[in-house]
N, C-alpha and C positions, 0 to 999 in steps of 0.2 A: 591457471595462476601459479607461478612458481614461488617457492620459498616458504610455503605454510604446510606442505604435505607432511603427514604424521604417519609414518610406516608403523607397522605392528611392532610393538616393543619400545618404541619412543614415548617419552612422558607426554600426557595430555596437556595442552595449553588452554586450561580453562579461562585464563585471563583474557585471552583473545576471543573466546566465546562471550565473555562478559562485555568486551568491546562491541562485538556484533550486536548484542542486545541494546546496549547504550545507543549506538548509532541507529538501530532500527526504531527506537522510541523517539529519538530526536527528529528523524527524517519524517516519520509518519504523524507526529503531533502537529507538524506544519500543515498537513493536508486539511485539518479541520479548524485550527485555532485562529487562522487568519480570516476565515470566512466570517466568523462571528464579529470581527473588527471592521468589516467593510463599511457599515454605516458611519461609524466614527471616523474612519479614514477619509471617506468621501466629504463629510462635513468639515473636517480639520483642513484638508487640502483644497477644499472648494471646488470639487469636481462632481460631475453626475454619477448616480449609482452604477451605471453601465461601464463608465470609465474607471471607477474604483475597482470593479470586478477584476481588472487585469492585474491587481496585486496577487490575485490568487491563480488566475490563467497563466501568467508569466511564468510562475514556478511550476505548475502542473505540466504545461506544454513542454518546458525544457526537460523535465524529468521523463515524460513518455517518449519524447523524440530521441533522447539520448541513451535510454537504457540498453536497447539492442546493440547499437554501435559501440557503446562503452564495454559491453560484455565481450565483443569480438576483440577490442583492443586490449582488454585486461587478460585474455588467455595468453600465458607466457610472461606476464609482468610480475615483478616482485610486490609482496604485500606491503612492506614497510613504507617506501615512499608514497604509495597510492593512499593508503589508509591515513598517513599523517598529513598529506597534502589536501585530501578531500575534507578531513575533519576541520583543519585550519581555515579552508576557503569557506565552508559552510558557517563557521562561527563569524568570519569576517564580513561576509555578505549580510548575515543576520544583523550585525551591528550597524552596517551602512544602511540597511532598510529602516532600522530604527531612527537613524538620523536624517532621513530623507526630508528635505525641505519642500519637495513637490512630487507630482505623480511621476514625471519622467524618470527622475532619480530613483524612486521607489520601484518602478517596473524594471529598470535596468538592474538594480541590485537583486530583485526577486528572480530574474532570469539567471544571473550569476549563481545565486543560491540553488536554483533548480539544477544547474549543471553539476555543482558539487553533490546535490542530493541524488542524483542519478548514479553517480560513482559510489555513493554510500549504499544505495539500494542493491547494486550489484555485488559489493563487498560483504554484505551481511551473511548470506547463506554460504558463501565461499569460505569465509573465516570460520564459521561454526562448523562446517562440514570437515575442513582440512586441519582443525586444530585439535581433534581427538581421534581416537582409534575408530575404525569403521563400526564396530559393534556398539558404539556410544553415540552414534550420530543422531539417533532419535531424540535422545536428551538434550544433545547440543543444539539441534535444529529447533527445538521447542522454545529455546530462549528468545532468539530474534523473532521467530513466528508468532510468539505470544506478546512480547513488549511492543512490536510494531503496530498490530491492530489496536493494542491498548492505547497507544500514543495517539492514534487516529480518532478513537472514541473519547479519550480524555481531553482532547484538545478544547472543544467547546466548553466543557465544564470548567477547566482551569481558566480559559480565556474569559469567561463571564466574570470571574472574580477579579482578574487583572484589569478588565475594562472598567468595571464599576470603581475600582479604587485608584488605579494608577494611569489609566489611558491606553490608546492603542499602540503606543511605541513599545510597551513593555511585552507585548505578545511576541515581538521579535527577540527581545533581550533575554527572555526566560530560557531559550534554548542554549545560550552561550555557556553557562557553567557546565552543562552536560557535555558539550563538545570538548571543553577544556579537560574534564575528567577523562573522557574517552582517548583524547590525545595523549595525556600523561601515561595512562596504562599501556596504550599501544607503543609509546616511545620505549617503555621498559620492557615489554613482553614480546614485540614483533620481531621474527628472525631477521638477522642482519646478513641476508644473502640474497642473490638474484639481482637483476637489472630492471630498469623501467623502459618499457617499449615506447617509441615515439608514435603518436597516432597517425594514421595515414590520411591523405588528403580526401580519400573516398568517404570518410566518416562524415564530413560536411554535407555531402549529397544524401547520404543515408538519413541523416537527421532532418533534412530539408523534406524529404518525400514523406517520412513518417509524421512529421509535424503537420504537413499539409493535410494528410488524410484525417488526422485527429481534429484539426480546426474545423474542417468541413462538417464532420459528424456532430461537434458541439454546436456549431451554428445552426445546423439542421434541427437539432433537439430544442435550441433556444426559440426559434421561430415557430416551431410546431405547436407551442402554447396558443398562439393567436391563430395560426393557420396549419391544421393537421397535415395538409398536403405538402407542407414544407419539409416533411420528413424525407421526401423523394430527393431533396438536395443531397442527403447522404450518399446517394449513389455516385456523386462526383468524387468521393474518396477512393473509389475502386481503382481508377487508372493509377493513382499515385502508389497505392498499396501494391498492385500488380507489378508496377515498374520496380519497386523495392524488392519485391520477391525474386525478380529476375537477375539482381545484383548479387555480387559474391556474399555479402552479409546475409541477405535473405536466404541464399542457397544454404549457407552454413546453418542458419537457424532451423531451416526445414530439415536438413540432414540430421541435426542433433535431436529434434523432436521425433523424427521418424525412426532413427536408431534406437532411441531410448523408449519409444512408444509412450510419450507423455503428452501427446496432443490432448487427450481427454482430461488429464490432471490439471494442466494449465487452463483448459476451458473451465473446469470447476473452480479454479482459483479466481478467475475473472468473474464468474457468475456470483459467487459467494461474497466477494468484495463489493460488487455492485449492490447486492441485496442489503449488506450491512450498511453501506453508506446511504442507500435510499431510506432504509428504515430509521436511521439516526436523523435525517433531515425531516422525515414525515412525522415521527413522534414529537419532536420538538415543535414543529409547526402546529400540529394538532392540539397538543396540551395548551400552548400558549395562545393560539388564536381562536380555536374552536371551543374550548372549555374554560379559558380565562385562568389557567393555572399560572402561578408566578414562575419566574426564570429559575429562581433557587429550587423550587419543587420539581421543576422539570428536569434540571440538572441532576438532582438526587435520584429521581426515577430512572434516568438513563445511566447513571453510575452503576446500576445493578449489572449491566452487561459487561462492562470491562472488569469489574470486580470478579464476576464468575469466570470470565476468561482467564484472569491471573491465577485463580485457584485451579482451574482445570488444565492449564497449559503444561505444568510440569508432570501431571499425571498422564496426559496424552503421550508425552515423550516416553516415559517408562513403559506404558502399556504397549507402545509401538515397538520398542526394542524387544519386548517379550512375545507379542502376539502377531506382529507384522504391521508394516507401515500403512498399506493399503486398507486392511481390515479396520484399523483404528480411525483412519482418515474418513472412511465411509461411514462409520458409526457417528463420528463428530458431526458430518455433514447432515446425517438424518436427524439428529437431535436438534440441530440448528433449524432445520425445516419444521420440526414439531413446535419448537418455541415460537417460530414466526407465525405458524398457523394458529396458535393459541392467542398470539398478539392480535392477529387480524380479527378474531372472533371476539376479543374482549378489549379493543382499543378504545371504547367509550367509557371505560370504567375510570375509577380514581387512580392517582399516581401509584399507590402501593399495588393495585391490581396489574397495572402496566409493568411495574418493576419486576415481579416474580416471573412473568412471562419472558421479559428481556433476559432475566438471569438464566432461564433454560436455554435460550438461544446463545448466550454467552457461554455456557458450559460446552454446548456443541462446538463453538468456534474454538475454544481453548483446546478441546480433544482433537480437532481437525488440523490446526495450524502446524505444529512441529512435524507430525507424521507425513503431511503432505510435502513439506519441504524435503524431509528426508528421503521420501519416495522418489523425488526428482533427482536428487543428488546421488542416491544409490544406483540409479540406472544410467548414469552418465559417466563416461571416462573421465580421468582426472584432468587431462589437457583440455576438456571442454566444459569444465564445472563453471567458469565464469560466464560462458555463453548460456548454459542451462540455467543459472541463477538469474541472468539478466532477462530471460524469457519469462520466468516466473514472476519476477518483480514487475515486469512490464504488464503482465496479465493483471496482477493486483492493483497496480497504480491506475491502470485504464479502468478497472472496476470501480475504484474510489472516485475517479473523474467523472465516469459516466453514470454512476449510480444516482446521485442527487439530480442530474439532468433528466434521466429517465423518470425518476420519481416526480419531478416537477411537471413533466410532459403528462404523465398519467393522471396526476392530480388536477392539472388544469383542463385537460380534455373532458375529465369526468364531471367538471363543474365545481371543483373544490369543496371545502367542508368535509363533513364526515364520509360522504360518498367518495370524494377525491382521495381521501386518506385510505379508505378501505381498498380502492382500486390499486393504489400504489403498494400497499402491503401485500395484496394479493400477487402482484407481479414479483415482489420479493420472495414469496412462499414458492412460487413456480421456479424461479432461479435457484433457490436452495434444493428443491426436489431435482431439478436438472443436474445440479452439481453432485448429488448423491448418486444418480444413475451413472454419471461420467466416471466417478471414483471407483464404483463397484465393478466396472468393466476392466478386463485385462488380466494377465497372469501376474502372480507375485514376482517381484524382481529381486535378484540376489544383489547383494552389495558389490560394488565394483572397487576392487583393490588393485594395486600394483602387483 
């Protein structure tokens, strides 16, 4: 991506790092806040729950389907028009979603918002990495890497308050002020050089193939709750995925991952995102339905994780700049696994008992986030940073999309209740352990500079 490179000796643009953090928070808060509003949306628009679910799926599918093609398009494009256009579009489609008179309008607006969200997801790590000198990338990357997951976890907490007091339309409007703030800062700070590339026609085919594969997997997981053999339907996603890998964009992604040796890192990102999203869903379900804890108490218990993440995130970036990105990322993943293991063993306790266990997992996620992003960017040539960033964001978004579906499947197959919750949490622990193993492998990577 052109226009944001910061060669050694040039001043650091921390304003653009702040923009990356704001956009990360806004884009990720949407992943959880709307889910909480689905019952109210269905009741207000007089549609069935499975139909209302498309208010979430429309956004998530657009994000996952577009991330990789958008990364390819943005390599070589200027920062300024991309960040301003995507931020304005995200705010505009948020407002249109809030004004929706029916489900068709709402789903269409959510798909548009997902398109803008995909661009924002790709922008975040690129803005952070290219706005500071290479030796400061760990600290810079910790900003969006911390604020993004914070937004995903805080979404349901904030959404509960908004729904109780002002209704479902406010969960869309709450993001608009943050978009305006990011737009204003970017307007003043973004470099005024470079040109915007026109997307190629092949982007549509790439998006269709990726979307087909993701839809098939989600449908397989949905049906598996009633019929476990339905998981075999997920195999139908393989032809679409293989076809995409054979196209130019798929080959570019494979080349980027192979040259930078970040297959394992991105696998770890997917695994930990799925674990976090699944735990968030299972803890809320268990506390409210199995133990009768109020929504307010549940939200406060779950708040321990994002608070711990926020406190540990900046520390993770500083430690990574001093001791190495891979080492601190691995430590963070291991601490997350320990926290989830403690949560699995003590999930029948009172909310305070659950809160301190979630806080340990949050500390691990905070330590892991920034160093992992910096590890990817440090191993990638500047002309492929947008592609590398889009791959990592795709892995994270796919994890947040699949995590609740996997947790629901495990919970349902195990018979629900406490046994189902334990089964789902155990899967999250396994995912965190796998992520730790993936991050610990590979040689330390030197920073890539011009």
